[in-house]
Backbone as a ProteinNet text record, in pm:
[ID]
protein_1_A
[PRIMARY]
MSMNLAKCAMGIGLVACGVGAIAPRPISAEEESIARKVIARVQPVYPPIALRAHVSGTVKLVLIVTPDGTVKTVQTVGGNALLVPAAEEAVKRWKYEASKKESSEPVAVNFQNPD
[TERTIARY]
11335.6	11266.7	11337.2	11277.7	11331.3	11409	11498.1	11575.7	11487.4	11382.1	11289.2	11230.5	11183.3	11106	11202.8	11327.9	11425.5	11456.7	11464.4	11497.6	11366.6	11255.2	11138	11124.3	11167.8	11151.6	11259	11367.2	11456.3	11426.8	11337.1	11293	11218.5	11197.1	11124.2	10982.3	10921.2	10770.5	10690.2	10744.9	10650.9	10618.3	10679.3	10647.1	10602	10490.6	10444.1	10540.8	10560.3	10657.9	10575.1	10586.9	10509.5	10599.5	10555.1	10626	10635.3	10758.4	10774	10774.6	10728.2	10708	10846.2	10958.7	11074.1	11162	11226.9	11329.1	11440	11486	11595.2	11716.1	11804.4	11941.4	12052.2	12164.6	12280.3	12269.2	12310.4	12328	12482.5	12484.8	12617.8	12664.1	12804.1	12851.2	12802.2	12782.3	12713.2	12587.8	12501.2	12355.2	12369.7	12455.4	12453.1	12494.3	12558.5	12612.3	12523.1	12394	12301.9	12241.3	12204.5	12133.3	12252.9	12277.2	12374.5	12320.9	12409.3	12366.8	12368.9	12257.3	12235.4	12327	12413.6	12493.9	12455.6	12374.5	12317.5	12193.1	12081.6	11939.4	11873.2	11814	11744.4	11587.9	11530.9	11388.6	11301.8	11189.6	11124.2	11044.6	11009	10922.6	10786.1	10708.2	10558.2	10501.6	10435.7	10383.1	10265.3	10258	10127.9	10000.7	9986.2	9863.4	9829.7	9933.2	9897.2	9857.2	9911.8	9880.4	9737	9690.1	9556.7	9456.3	9509.4	9404.8	9414.4	9482	9500	9551.5	9633.5	9687.5	9805.8	9820.8	9940.2	9964.7	10089.1	10105.4	10255.9	10275	10403.4	10432.6	10555.3	10598.3	10716.9	10682.1	10784.2	10866.4	11001.2	11090.7	11215.3	11267.7	11391.6	11494.4	11612.5	11718.6	11836.1	11905.3	12026.5	12144.8	12215.9	12325.9	12455.7	12538.4	12679.9	12774.7	12878.6	12983.1	13023.6	13039.2	13066.9	12959.5	12835.8	12724.2	12623.5	12633.8	12545.3	12436.3	12320.8	12190.7	12195.5	12186.2	12226.9	12073	11980.2	11838.4	11731.3	11614.8	11504.5	11393.1	11344.6	11220.6	11102.1	11002.2	10878.3	10806.1	10789.1	10713.4	10565	10545.7	10406.8	10401.2	10278.3	10242.3	10151.3	10096.5	10023.7	10091	10018	10086.8	10114.6	10050.2	10082.3	10208.6	10256	10358	10494.2	10467.1	10580.3	10695.6	10668	10775.7	10860.3	10790.4	10878.4	10973.1	10901.5	11010.6	11106.5	11081.7	11190.7	11292.2	11253.7	11365	11444.4	11380.9	11462.1	11563.3	11518.9	11611.7	11719.9	11698.3	11802.8	11925.9	11902.1	12007.2	12063.5	12011.9	12074.1	12211.8	12293.2	12419.9	12436	12484.9	12507.8	12657.3	12678.4	12812	12872.3	13008.6	13071	13073.1	13074.3	13051.8	13155.7	13174.6	13269.9	13195.8	13049.3	12976.4	12848.2	12790.9	12647.1	12548.3	12458.4	12355	12212.7	12108.3	11974.5	11919.4	11851.1	11812.1	11682.7	11586.3	11461.5	11428.9	11348.2	11314.8	11173.5	11129.3	10996.5	11004.9	10930.3	10928.2	10802.8	10788.4	10653.7	10617.1	10504.1	10440.7	10324	10350.8	10240.8	10192.4	10056.7	9995.7	9998.1	10049	10066.7	9941.9	9819.1	9698.5	9648.3
10835.4	10728.9	10588.5	10490.2	10368.1	10308.5	10213.8	10154.1	10077.2	10001	9932	10035.3	10146.5	10238.3	10320.8	10325.8	10388.3	10292.9	10160.2	10064.3	10070.4	10074.4	10069.2	10190	10303.6	10428.8	10419.5	10362.3	10354	10242	10153.8	10066.5	10136.1	10048.3	10103	10132.7	10081	10094.9	9996.4	9890.3	9794.2	9689.1	9684.1	9572.7	9647	9610.5	9681.2	9648.8	9736.8	9719.5	9719.4	9631.7	9618.4	9677.5	9757.8	9807.7	9699.3	9669.3	9570.5	9433	9401.5	9284.4	9189.8	9264.2	9196.4	9247.6	9168	9197.9	9281	9385.9	9479.3	9387.9	9401.6	9338.4	9439	9404	9491.5	9522.7	9643.1	9684.2	9664.7	9600.8	9580.2	9715.8	9731.3	9833.3	9859.7	9758.6	9774.6	9826.9	9778	9834.4	9973.8	10015.6	10149.2	10254.8	10207.3	10294.8	10286.4	10228.7	10237.3	10364.7	10443.7	10569.6	10673.8	10721.9	10814.4	10976.2	11046	11187.9	11268.8	11333.5	11437.8	11550	11592.6	11710.9	11823.2	11788.4	11890.6	11865.5	11929.7	11881.5	11991.8	11973.6	12045.6	12038.2	12144.3	12151.8	12130.2	12063.4	12054.6	12167.8	12195.1	12304.2	12235.2	12320.2	12271.7	12279.2	12186.8	12176.4	12269.9	12381	12466	12391.8	12293.8	12223.7	12163.4	12111.8	12068	12176.6	12311.3	12411.8	12448.5	12453.3	12494.6	12399.2	12272.1	12157.1	12126.4	12229.1	12216.9	12075.3	12019.9	11886.1	11907.5	11820.9	11820.1	11682.6	11646.8	11514.3	11475.9	11346.5	11299.3	11209.2	11213.2	11125	11043.2	10904.7	10813.7	10754.2	10766.2	10726	10627.2	10550	10483.8	10516.7	10567.1	10615.1	10516.3	10495.7	10417.5	10529.4	10524.6	10641	10558	10616.2	10573.2	10583.1	10534.7	10554.7	10702.5	10779.4	10919.2	11017.9	10961.7	11042.2	11081	11053.6	11106.5	11002.7	11035.8	10965.3	10890.4	10755.6	10689.3	10666.3	10615.7	10587.4	10620.5	10657.9	10691.3	10605.9	10535.3	10454.3	10516.5	10535.5	10598.2	10460.8	10479.7	10374.7	10423	10553.1	10602.7	10746.9	10804.4	10944.7	10978.6	11100.1	11167.8	11191.4	11123	11138.7	11276	11391.4	11526.6	11570.1	11511.7	11560.5	11468	11346.6	11258.1	11326.7	11355.9	11427.7	11528.8	11617.6	11726.9	11666.1	11568.7	11503.9	11433	11359.2	11282.3	11377	11476.7	11573.3	11637.6	11664.8	11738.6	11641	11521.5	11411.5	11375.8	11365.9	11342.2	11429.8	11541.7	11650.3	11643.4	11575.2	11560.5	11502.8	11532.9	11479.4	11420.5	11313.3	11227.2	11234.8	11212	11184.1	11060.9	11071.8	10958.7	10823.1	10703.6	10582.8	10475.7	10377	10262.3	10180.1	10181.4	10121.3	10179.5	10148.6	10183.8	10159	10252.7	10213.6	10246.7	10191.1	10220.4	10308	10429.8	10529.8	10549.4	10524.9	10566.5	10715.9	10774.3	10901.4	10952.3	11038.4	11094.7	11256.3	11287.1	11435.3	11492.3	11595.2	11636.6	11768.5	11779	11896.7	11945.8	12066.9	12139.6	12247.7	12260.8	12367.6	12477.8	12598.6	12721.9	12798.2	12748.7	12851	12809.5
11337.4	11268.3	11296.3	11335.6	11353.9	11256.8	11270.2	11170	11067.1	11115.2	11028.8	10939	10984.1	10907.2	10812.9	10842.4	10757.6	10635.9	10686.8	10565.5	10469.2	10528.8	10452.9	10363.8	10419.3	10350.8	10227.3	10240.6	10151.6	10036.5	10060.3	9954.8	9849	9739.9	9624.8	9648.3	9741.5	9776.6	9707.2	9636.8	9577.6	9679.2	9777.7	9887	10011.4	10070.6	10194.4	10309	10387.6	10516.7	10637.1	10727.3	10852.3	10957.7	11036.2	11147	11263.8	11293.4	11406.2	11361.3	11233.3	11173.6	11171.4	11150.2	11145.8	11251.5	11332.7	11442.8	11383.6	11440.7	11392.4	11394.6	11296	11285.3	11253.2	11267	11243.8	11082.7	11049.6	10891.4	10866.4	10735.8	10701.5	10635.5	10616.7	10563.4	10418.6	10339.2	10207.8	10219.8	10302.2	10316.9	10357	10442.3	10505.3	10398.2	10293.7	10194.6	10073.4	10087.9	9968.2	9942.6	10036.2	10010.7	10012.1	9875.7	9846.5	9855.5	9902.5	9913.1	9789.5	9765	9653.9	9688.8	9593.9	9602.6	9519.2	9415.6	9335.8	9298.9	9340.2	9328.8	9222.4	9124.5	9037.9	9054.8	9080.2	9127	8983.3	8985.2	8852.6	8834.7	8710.9	8651.6	8660.1	8747.2	8751	8605.5	8557.1	8423.1	8414.4	8323.7	8318.2	8318	8235	8234.7	8371.3	8448.7	8584.4	8686.5	8669.6	8740.1	8708.9	8576.8	8546.2	8578.6	8598.3	8650	8794.1	8864.4	9021.2	9050	8985.2	9011.6	9098.4	9202.6	9282.7	9332.4	9388.5	9416.7	9417.2	9431.7	9452.2	9326.2	9273.7	9168.1	9231.2	9221	9282.2	9177.1	9189.9	9075.9	9149.7	9054.2	9100.8	9017.1	9055.5	8971.1	8975	8868.3	8855.6	8851.4	8945.9	8964	8939.4	8854.2	8817.1	8936.2	8942.4	9048.6	9050.5	8948.6	8952.5	8992	9013.1	9058.3	8982.6	8853.4	8752.6	8736.6	8708	8684	8546.3	8557	8417.9	8385.5	8453.4	8403.4	8521.3	8477.2	8565.4	8516.7	8636	8613.5	8711.8	8644.5	8726.8	8788.9	8915.1	8994.2	9016.6	9028.2	9047.6	9027.4	9011.8	9013.7	8896.2	8911.7	8819.3	8678.8	8568.6	8436.6	8398.8	8438	8418.2	8488.5	8593.3	8658.4	8638.5	8586.2	8571.5	8480.5	8360.7	8263.8	8334.2	8412.4	8490.5	8595.6	8672.1	8765.7	8710.3	8594.4	8530.7	8469.2	8417	8366.5	8453.9	8582.3	8700.2	8738	8789.9	8843.4	8760.2	8630.7	8528.3	8563.3	8593.7	8612.4	8760.9	8852.5	8976.4	8976.7	9092.9	9105.5	9234.9	9237.2	9373.4	9409.4	9542	9585	9511.7	9487.9	9430.4	9509.7	9443.3	9518.2	9437.7	9505.6	9437.2	9341.4	9342.6	9246.6	9210.2	9105.2	9061.5	9180.8	9188.4	9287.3	9236.6	9303.7	9271.9	9389.8	9348.5	9446.3	9431.4	9530.3	9533.7	9556.8	9484.4	9509.7	9500.7	9572	9573.8	9533.7	9432.6	9388.3	9414.3	9494.2	9542.7	9466.2	9427	9369.6	9435	9479.8	9566.9	9483.6	9434.1	9361.5	9459	9404.9	9477	9509.4	9458.1	9496.3	9627.2
[MASK]
+++++++++++++++++++++++++++++++++++++++++++++++++++++++++++++++++++++++++++++++++++++++++++++++++++++++++++++++++++

């Protein structure tokens, strides 16, 4: 993945990213540390009503993560309303690697109907 695409993928997704629209530039140490590693990931429980309705899709969220790695807040950016609560509940229990400061982490939770 090119550096521009990697930066675009790390973004919240509210602004469209154009491939090759901006010349690559060196990344600062602060930007490099933006994406923190998940060290404990809880899988969401597929909502029974979503299963019966054959709903699948991706829920996009932005998490505020404290310096100790716990999820402080969850903001939904997009996704099917039947899947959002399950995604939010799961990511609230994720644990990230420790950092010197609070960070904002974009996350996509995928739901694939098993039928």
